[in-house]
BAFIMAR-441712 format. One record per residue (C-alpha): residue in three letters; chain; x, y, z. Coordinates in steps of 0.5 Angstrom, whole numbers, padded with zeros to 4 digits. Layout:
node residuo = ALA cadena = A east = X north = Y up = Z
...
END
This chain:
node residuo = MET cadena = A east = 0334 north = 0154 up = 0225
node residuo = THR cadena = A east = 0328 north = 0150 up = 0226
node residuo = LEU cadena = A east = 0325 north = 0156 up = 0231
node residuo = THR cadena = A east = 0326 north = 0162 up = 0227
node residuo = THR cadena = A east = 0322 north = 0158 up = 0221
node residuo = GLU cadena = A east = 0317 north = 0156 up = 0225
node residuo = THR cadena = A east = 0316 north = 0163 up = 0227
node residuo = SER cadena = A east = 0317 north = 0166 up = 0220
node residuo = ARG cadena = A east = 0311 north = 0161 up = 0218
node residuo = ARG cadena = A east = 0307 north = 0164 up = 0223
node residuo = ALA cadena = A east = 0308 north = 0170 up = 0222
node residuo = LYS cadena = A east = 0306 north = 0170 up = 0214
node residuo = SER cadena = A east = 0300 north = 0165 up = 0217
node residuo = GLN cadena = A east = 0297 north = 0171 up = 0222
node residuo = PRO cadena = A east = 0295 north = 0176 up = 0216
node residuo = GLN cadena = A east = 0292 north = 0170 up = 0212
node residuo = ALA cadena = A east = 0287 north = 0168 up = 0218
node residuo = LYS cadena = A east = 0285 north = 0176 up = 0218
node residuo = ARG cadena = A east = 0283 north = 0175 up = 0211
node residuo = ALA cadena = A east = 0279 north = 0169 up = 0213
node residuo = ARG cadena = A east = 0276 north = 0172 up = 0218
node residuo = ARG cadena = A east = 0273 north = 0179 up = 0214
node residuo = VAL cadena = A east = 0266 north = 0178 up = 0212
node residuo = GLU cadena = A east = 0266 north = 0179 up = 0204
node residuo = PRO cadena = A east = 0263 north = 0185 up = 0202
node residuo = MET cadena = A east = 0258 north = 0180 up = 0197
node residuo = HIS cadena = A east = 0255 north = 0177 up = 0204
node residuo = LEU cadena = A east = 0254 north = 0184 up = 0207
node residuo = ILE cadena = A east = 0249 north = 0186 up = 0200
node residuo = PHE cadena = A east = 0244 north = 0179 up = 0201
node residuo = LEU cadena = A east = 0243 north = 0182 up = 0208
node residuo = VAL cadena = A east = 0240 north = 0189 up = 0205
node residuo = PRO cadena = A east = 0234 north = 0186 up = 0203
node residuo = THR cadena = A east = 0233 north = 0182 up = 0209
node residuo = LEU cadena = A east = 0234 north = 0188 up = 0213
node residuo = LEU cadena = A east = 0230 north = 0193 up = 0209
node residuo = VAL cadena = A east = 0225 north = 0189 up = 0209
node residuo = PHE cadena = A east = 0226 north = 0188 up = 0217
node residuo = THR cadena = A east = 0226 north = 0196 up = 0218
node residuo = LEU cadena = A east = 0219 north = 0197 up = 0214
node residuo = CYS cadena = A east = 0215 north = 0192 up = 0217
node residuo = ILE cadena = A east = 0218 north = 0192 up = 0224
node residuo = THR cadena = A east = 0222 north = 0197 up = 0227
node residuo = LEU cadena = A east = 0218 north = 0203 up = 0222
node residuo = PRO cadena = A east = 0211 north = 0201 up = 0225
node residuo = ALA cadena = A east = 0214 north = 0200 up = 0232
node residuo = VAL cadena = A east = 0217 north = 0207 up = 0232
node residuo = MET cadena = A east = 0211 north = 0210 up = 0230
node residuo = GLY cadena = A east = 0207 north = 0206 up = 0235
node residuo = ILE cadena = A east = 0210 north = 0208 up = 0241
node residuo = PHE cadena = A east = 0211 north = 0215 up = 0237
node residuo = PHE cadena = A east = 0204 north = 0216 up = 0237
node residuo = SER cadena = A east = 0202 north = 0213 up = 0243
node residuo = PHE cadena = A east = 0204 north = 0220 up = 0247
node residuo = THR cadena = A east = 0198 north = 0223 up = 0243
node residuo = ASN cadena = A east = 0190 north = 0222 up = 0242
node residuo = SER cadena = A east = 0190 north = 0219 up = 0235
node residuo = VAL cadena = A east = 0185 north = 0215 up = 0232
node residuo = GLY cadena = A east = 0190 north = 0212 up = 0227
node residuo = TYR cadena = A east = 0188 north = 0218 up = 0221
node residuo = GLY cadena = A east = 0187 north = 0224 up = 0221
node residuo = ASP cadena = A east = 0190 north = 0230 up = 0226
node residuo = TRP cadena = A east = 0193 north = 0229 up = 0233
node residuo = ASP cadena = A east = 0195 north = 0232 up = 0238
node residuo = PHE cadena = A east = 0200 north = 0230 up = 0244
node residuo = VAL cadena = A east = 0197 north = 0228 up = 0251
node residuo = GLY cadena = A east = 0204 north = 0226 up = 0255
node residuo = LEU cadena = A east = 0203 north = 0220 up = 0259
node residuo = SER cadena = A east = 0195 north = 0221 up = 0259
node residuo = ASN cadena = A east = 0194 north = 0215 up = 0255
node residuo = TYR cadena = A east = 0200 north = 0210 up = 0260
node residuo = ALA cadena = A east = 0196 north = 0213 up = 0266
node residuo = LEU cadena = A east = 0189 north = 0212 up = 0263
node residuo = MET cadena = A east = 0192 north = 0205 up = 0262
node residuo = PHE cadena = A east = 0194 north = 0203 up = 0269
node residuo = THR cadena = A east = 0187 north = 0206 up = 0272
node residuo = ASP cadena = A east = 0183 north = 0201 up = 0266
node residuo = PRO cadena = A east = 0180 north = 0194 up = 0269
node residuo = ALA cadena = A east = 0179 north = 0192 up = 0262
node residuo = ILE cadena = A east = 0186 north = 0192 up = 0260
node residuo = LEU cadena = A east = 0189 north = 0190 up = 0268
node residuo = LYS cadena = A east = 0184 north = 0184 up = 0267
node residuo = SER cadena = A east = 0186 north = 0183 up = 0260
node residuo = PHE cadena = A east = 0194 north = 0183 up = 0263
node residuo = GLY cadena = A east = 0192 north = 0179 up = 0269
node residuo = PHE cadena = A east = 0189 north = 0173 up = 0264
node residuo = THR cadena = A east = 0195 north = 0173 up = 0259
node residuo = ILE cadena = A east = 0200 north = 0173 up = 0265
node residuo = GLY cadena = A east = 0196 north = 0167 up = 0269
node residuo = PHE cadena = A east = 0195 north = 0163 up = 0263
node residuo = SER cadena = A east = 0202 north = 0164 up = 0260
node residuo = ALA cadena = A east = 0204 north = 0161 up = 0268
node residuo = VAL cadena = A east = 0199 north = 0155 up = 0268
node residuo = THR cadena = A east = 0201 north = 0153 up = 0261
node residuo = VAL cadena = A east = 0209 north = 0154 up = 0262
node residuo = ILE cadena = A east = 0208 north = 0149 up = 0268
node residuo = VAL cadena = A east = 0204 north = 0144 up = 0265
node residuo = THR cadena = A east = 0207 north = 0144 up = 0258
node residuo = ASN cadena = A east = 0214 north = 0143 up = 0261
node residuo = VAL cadena = A east = 0212 north = 0138 up = 0266
node residuo = ILE cadena = A east = 0208 north = 0133 up = 0261
node residuo = ALA cadena = A east = 0213 north = 0135 up = 0255
node residuo = PHE cadena = A east = 0220 north = 0133 up = 0260
node residuo = LEU cadena = A east = 0216 north = 0126 up = 0262
node residuo = LEU cadena = A east = 0215 north = 0124 up = 0255
node residuo = ALA cadena = A east = 0221 north = 0125 up = 0253
node residuo = VAL cadena = A east = 0224 north = 0121 up = 0258
node residuo = GLY cadena = A east = 0219 north = 0116 up = 0256
node residuo = LEU cadena = A east = 0221 north = 0116 up = 0249
node residuo = THR cadena = A east = 0229 north = 0116 up = 0250
node residuo = ALA cadena = A east = 0227 north = 0109 up = 0255
node residuo = LYS cadena = A east = 0229 north = 0103 up = 0251
node residuo = ILE cadena = A east = 0221 north = 0101 up = 0249
node residuo = ARG cadena = A east = 0220 north = 0098 up = 0242
node residuo = ALA cadena = A east = 0217 north = 0103 up = 0237
node residuo = ARG cadena = A east = 0219 north = 0109 up = 0240
node residuo = VAL cadena = A east = 0222 north = 0113 up = 0234
node residuo = ALA cadena = A east = 0215 north = 0112 up = 0231
node residuo = MET cadena = A east = 0211 north = 0115 up = 0237
node residuo = ARG cadena = A east = 0216 north = 0121 up = 0237
node residuo = THR cadena = A east = 0213 north = 0122 up = 0230
node residuo = ILE cadena = A east = 0207 north = 0121 up = 0232
node residuo = PHE cadena = A east = 0207 north = 0126 up = 0238
node residuo = VAL cadena = A east = 0210 north = 0131 up = 0233
node residuo = LEU cadena = A east = 0205 north = 0131 up = 0230
node residuo = PRO cadena = A east = 0201 north = 0137 up = 0232
node residuo = MET cadena = A east = 0207 north = 0142 up = 0232
node residuo = VAL cadena = A east = 0206 north = 0142 up = 0224
node residuo = VAL cadena = A east = 0198 north = 0143 up = 0225
node residuo = SER cadena = A east = 0196 north = 0150 up = 0224
node residuo = PRO cadena = A east = 0193 north = 0153 up = 0231
node residuo = ILE cadena = A east = 0187 north = 0156 up = 0228
node residuo = VAL cadena = A east = 0185 north = 0148 up = 0225
node residuo = ILE cadena = A east = 0187 north = 0146 up = 0232
node residuo = ALA cadena = A east = 0182 north = 0152 up = 0235
node residuo = PHE cadena = A east = 0176 north = 0150 up = 0231
node residuo = VAL cadena = A east = 0177 north = 0141 up = 0232
node residuo = PHE cadena = A east = 0177 north = 0143 up = 0240
node residuo = GLN cadena = A east = 0172 north = 0148 up = 0240
node residuo = PHE cadena = A east = 0167 north = 0143 up = 0237
node residuo = LEU cadena = A east = 0170 north = 0137 up = 0242
node residuo = PHE cadena = A east = 0169 north = 0142 up = 0248
node residuo = ALA cadena = A east = 0162 north = 0144 up = 0246
node residuo = LYS cadena = A east = 0159 north = 0138 up = 0243
node residuo = SER cadena = A east = 0163 north = 0132 up = 0243
node residuo = LEU cadena = A east = 0164 north = 0133 up = 0251
node residuo = PRO cadena = A east = 0158 north = 0134 up = 0253
node residuo = ALA cadena = A east = 0154 north = 0130 up = 0249
node residuo = ALA cadena = A east = 0159 north = 0124 up = 0252
node residuo = ALA cadena = A east = 0158 north = 0126 up = 0259
node residuo = THR cadena = A east = 0151 north = 0126 up = 0258
node residuo = ALA cadena = A east = 0151 north = 0119 up = 0256
node residuo = LEU cadena = A east = 0155 north = 0117 up = 0263
node residuo = GLY cadena = A east = 0151 north = 0121 up = 0267
node residuo = ILE cadena = A east = 0157 north = 0126 up = 0270
node residuo = GLY cadena = A east = 0154 north = 0132 up = 0271
node residuo = PRO cadena = A east = 0159 north = 0137 up = 0272
node residuo = LEU cadena = A east = 0160 north = 0136 up = 0265
node residuo = GLU cadena = A east = 0154 north = 0136 up = 0262
node residuo = GLU cadena = A east = 0154 north = 0143 up = 0259
node residuo = THR cadena = A east = 0160 north = 0146 up = 0255
node residuo = ILE cadena = A east = 0166 north = 0149 up = 0260
node residuo = LEU cadena = A east = 0167 north = 0154 up = 0254
node residuo = ALA cadena = A east = 0161 north = 0158 up = 0256
node residuo = ASN cadena = A east = 0163 north = 0158 up = 0264
node residuo = PRO cadena = A east = 0167 north = 0164 up = 0265
node residuo = ASP cadena = A east = 0171 north = 0161 up = 0271
node residuo = LEU cadena = A east = 0173 north = 0154 up = 0267
node residuo = ALA cadena = A east = 0174 north = 0157 up = 0260
node residuo = TRP cadena = A east = 0180 north = 0158 up = 0261
node residuo = ILE cadena = A east = 0182 north = 0151 up = 0262
node residuo = SER cadena = A east = 0180 north = 0150 up = 0255
node residuo = ILE cadena = A east = 0185 north = 0154 up = 0253
node residuo = VAL cadena = A east = 0191 north = 0151 up = 0258
node residuo = VAL cadena = A east = 0189 north = 0145 up = 0255
node residuo = VAL cadena = A east = 0190 north = 0146 up = 0247
node residuo = THR cadena = A east = 0196 north = 0151 up = 0248
node residuo = ALA cadena = A east = 0199 north = 0146 up = 0251
node residuo = TRP cadena = A east = 0198 north = 0140 up = 0247
node residuo = GLN cadena = A east = 0200 north = 0144 up = 0241
node residuo = ALA cadena = A east = 0206 north = 0146 up = 0244
node residuo = ILE cadena = A east = 0208 north = 0140 up = 0248
node residuo = PRO cadena = A east = 0212 north = 0137 up = 0241
node residuo = GLY cadena = A east = 0217 north = 0142 up = 0241
node residuo = THR cadena = A east = 0218 north = 0142 up = 0247
node residuo = MET cadena = A east = 0219 north = 0135 up = 0248
node residuo = LEU cadena = A east = 0224 north = 0135 up = 0242
node residuo = ILE cadena = A east = 0229 north = 0140 up = 0246
node residuo = TYR cadena = A east = 0229 north = 0135 up = 0253
node residuo = ILE cadena = A east = 0230 north = 0130 up = 0248
node residuo = ALA cadena = A east = 0236 north = 0133 up = 0245
node residuo = GLY cadena = A east = 0238 north = 0134 up = 0253
node residuo = LEU cadena = A east = 0237 north = 0127 up = 0255
node residuo = VAL cadena = A east = 0240 north = 0124 up = 0249
node residuo = ALA cadena = A east = 0247 north = 0128 up = 0250
node residuo = ILE cadena = A east = 0247 north = 0125 up = 0258
node residuo = PRO cadena = A east = 0253 north = 0120 up = 0258
node residuo = GLY cadena = A east = 0250 north = 0112 up = 0259
node residuo = ASP cadena = A east = 0256 north = 0111 up = 0263
node residuo = LEU cadena = A east = 0253 north = 0116 up = 0269
node residuo = TYR cadena = A east = 0247 north = 0111 up = 0269
node residuo = GLU cadena = A east = 0250 north = 0104 up = 0269
node residuo = ALA cadena = A east = 0255 north = 0107 up = 0275
node residuo = ALA cadena = A east = 0249 north = 0109 up = 0279
node residuo = ALA cadena = A east = 0245 north = 0102 up = 0277
node residuo = LEU cadena = A east = 0252 north = 0099 up = 0279
node residuo = ASP cadena = A east = 0251 north = 0103 up = 0286
node residuo = GLY cadena = A east = 0244 north = 0101 up = 0287
node residuo = ILE cadena = A east = 0241 north = 0107 up = 0286
node residuo = GLY cadena = A east = 0235 north = 0107 up = 0283
node residuo = ALA cadena = A east = 0231 north = 0110 up = 0277
node residuo = TRP cadena = A east = 0227 north = 0115 up = 0281
node residuo = LYS cadena = A east = 0234 north = 0117 up = 0285
node residuo = GLN cadena = A east = 0237 north = 0117 up = 0279
node residuo = MET cadena = A east = 0232 north = 0122 up = 0276
node residuo = GLN cadena = A east = 0233 north = 0126 up = 0281
node residuo = LEU cadena = A east = 0242 north = 0126 up = 0282
node residuo = ILE cadena = A east = 0244 north = 0126 up = 0274
node residuo = THR cadena = A east = 0238 north = 0127 up = 0269
node residuo = ILE cadena = A east = 0234 north = 0133 up = 0273
node residuo = PRO cadena = A east = 0241 north = 0137 up = 0275
node residuo = LEU cadena = A east = 0244 north = 0136 up = 0267
node residuo = MET cadena = A east = 0238 north = 0138 up = 0264
node residuo = ALA cadena = A east = 0238 north = 0144 up = 0268
node residuo = GLY cadena = A east = 0240 north = 0148 up = 0262
node residuo = TYR cadena = A east = 0234 north = 0145 up = 0257
node residuo = ILE cadena = A east = 0229 north = 0146 up = 0263
node residuo = LEU cadena = A east = 0230 north = 0153 up = 0263
node residuo = ILE cadena = A east = 0231 north = 0155 up = 0255
node residuo = ASN cadena = A east = 0224 north = 0151 up = 0255
node residuo = VAL cadena = A east = 0221 north = 0155 up = 0261
node residuo = ILE cadena = A east = 0223 north = 0161 up = 0258
node residuo = LEU cadena = A east = 0221 north = 0160 up = 0251
node residuo = THR cadena = A east = 0214 north = 0157 up = 0252
node residuo = PHE cadena = A east = 0213 north = 0163 up = 0256
node residuo = LYS cadena = A east = 0215 north = 0169 up = 0252
node residuo = ASN cadena = A east = 0210 north = 0164 up = 0247
node residuo = PHE cadena = A east = 0204 north = 0164 up = 0251
node residuo = LEU cadena = A east = 0205 north = 0171 up = 0253
node residuo = ASN cadena = A east = 0203 north = 0172 up = 0244
node residuo = ALA cadena = A east = 0198 north = 0167 up = 0244
node residuo = TYR cadena = A east = 0193 north = 0170 up = 0240
node residuo = ASP cadena = A east = 0190 north = 0164 up = 0234
node residuo = ILE cadena = A east = 0188 north = 0158 up = 0238
node residuo = ILE cadena = A east = 0184 north = 0163 up = 0243
node residuo = VAL cadena = A east = 0181 north = 0167 up = 0237
node residuo = GLY cadena = A east = 0178 north = 0160 up = 0235
node residuo = LEU cadena = A east = 0176 north = 0157 up = 0242
node residuo = THR cadena = A east = 0173 north = 0162 up = 0246
node residuo = GLY cadena = A east = 0173 north = 0169 up = 0242
node residuo = GLY cadena = A east = 0175 north = 0172 up = 0248
node residuo = GLY cadena = A east = 0169 north = 0170 up = 0252
node residuo = PRO cadena = A east = 0165 north = 0169 up = 0256
node residuo = GLY cadena = A east = 0165 north = 0176 up = 0256
node residuo = THR cadena = A east = 0171 north = 0178 up = 0257
node residuo = SER cadena = A east = 0174 north = 0173 up = 0262
node residuo = THR cadena = A east = 0180 north = 0169 up = 0257
node residuo = ARG cadena = A east = 0181 north = 0175 up = 0253
node residuo = PRO cadena = A east = 0189 north = 0176 up = 0253
node residuo = VAL cadena = A east = 0193 north = 0183 up = 0251
node residuo = ALA cadena = A east = 0194 north = 0182 up = 0244
node residuo = MET cadena = A east = 0186 north = 0181 up = 0242
node residuo = THR cadena = A east = 0185 north = 0187 up = 0247
node residuo = ILE cadena = A east = 0190 north = 0191 up = 0243
node residuo = PHE cadena = A east = 0186 north = 0189 up = 0236
node residuo = SER cadena = A east = 0179 north = 0191 up = 0238
node residuo = GLY cadena = A east = 0181 north = 0197 up = 0241
node residuo = PHE cadena = A east = 0185 north = 0198 up = 0234
node residuo = GLU cadena = A east = 0177 north = 0198 up = 0232
node residuo = ASN cadena = A east = 0174 north = 0202 up = 0236
node residuo = GLY cadena = A east = 0178 north = 0208 up = 0234
node residuo = ASP cadena = A east = 0183 north = 0208 up = 0240
node residuo = TYR cadena = A east = 0189 north = 0207 up = 0237
node residuo = ALA cadena = A east = 0193 north = 0211 up = 0240
node residuo = TYR cadena = A east = 0191 north = 0208 up = 0247
node residuo = GLN cadena = A east = 0193 north = 0202 up = 0245
node residuo = MET cadena = A east = 0198 north = 0203 up = 0242
node residuo = ALA cadena = A east = 0200 north = 0205 up = 0249
node residuo = THR cadena = A east = 0198 north = 0198 up = 0251
node residuo = ALA cadena = A east = 0203 north = 0195 up = 0246
node residuo = THR cadena = A east = 0208 north = 0199 up = 0248
node residuo = VAL cadena = A east = 0208 north = 0196 up = 0256
node residuo = PHE cadena = A east = 0207 north = 0189 up = 0253
node residuo = PHE cadena = A east = 0213 north = 0190 up = 0248
node residuo = LEU cadena = A east = 0217 north = 0192 up = 0254
node residuo = ILE cadena = A east = 0214 north = 0186 up = 0259
node residuo = THR cadena = A east = 0217 north = 0181 up = 0253
node residuo = LEU cadena = A east = 0223 north = 0185 up = 0252
node residuo = ALA cadena = A east = 0224 north = 0184 up = 0259
node residuo = ILE cadena = A east = 0224 north = 0177 up = 0259
node residuo = ALA cadena = A east = 0228 north = 0177 up = 0253
node residuo = LEU cadena = A east = 0234 north = 0180 up = 0256
node residuo = LEU cadena = A east = 0233 north = 0175 up = 0262
node residuo = GLN cadena = A east = 0233 north = 0169 up = 0258
node residuo = LEU cadena = A east = 0239 north = 0172 up = 0254
node residuo = ARG cadena = A east = 0243 north = 0174 up = 0261
node residuo = LEU cadena = A east = 0241 north = 0166 up = 0265
node residuo = MET cadena = A east = 0243 north = 0163 up = 0258
node residuo = ARG cadena = A east = 0250 north = 0167 up = 0259
node residuo = GLY cadena = A east = 0251 north = 0165 up = 0266
node residuo = LYS cadena = A east = 0250 north = 0158 up = 0264
node residuo = LYS cadena = A east = 0255 north = 0159 up = 0260
node residuo = GLN cadena = A east = 0260 north = 0161 up = 0263
END
């Protein structure tokens, strides 16, 4: 009798569970404005841009199909290849700098030290400041303050601003970009460090394992997922760097620090609409590949 009652109760609850999982029509209605804006402002322009990359359009007026001519020219254009090389190289270096410093800061700010909560607040401040404002502030520091201080202290190599040096200007971009990106990256690392059970460290200490060995055997292995997330997210973000570079170096000296985004925009102004849309399409495919890699790696971590 008990089994029959239980079976009957489960049978009645199944339709209720299905109804509970069903999405209410009103929820879907609220998605319509967002989908409409996304389609009109992002999806449609992207599709049109890919279409015009196979033409000779200058952005208006008549145009003709030219097939893959724009793509063939792009892969032999030294200016385009240089901008791709700078963007990828700058992104790779900044990813390493950002993640190493953010990880070390996260370890320090989760340790048992005084005023660690206040220090976390201070370190997060760069994240809420506009990139273009940060760029102009650091541009003044690199162009005026640092050379003046170097002159007063007799430090010869720094008496001239590195912003005017084609071989060193990229260093200033790495410094400023990392300075703003570190807080957000650090917060993710702090979340991971806080989630590690303290019993593991206590047991390791009882076994005579020092702090450095604990870092190697406990912290880094358990933080592998968070490190992977930060590396991929920061790399994707740095590929799209624009504001800080515009405010700091303007892509100069010459074109030594010009990223892909700036090359594309400058081409629009010079009537190379279709040609730069081909560049933007290739750049989009690279970013998409990184996003798919992220999803694949994260799915592997969950499994």
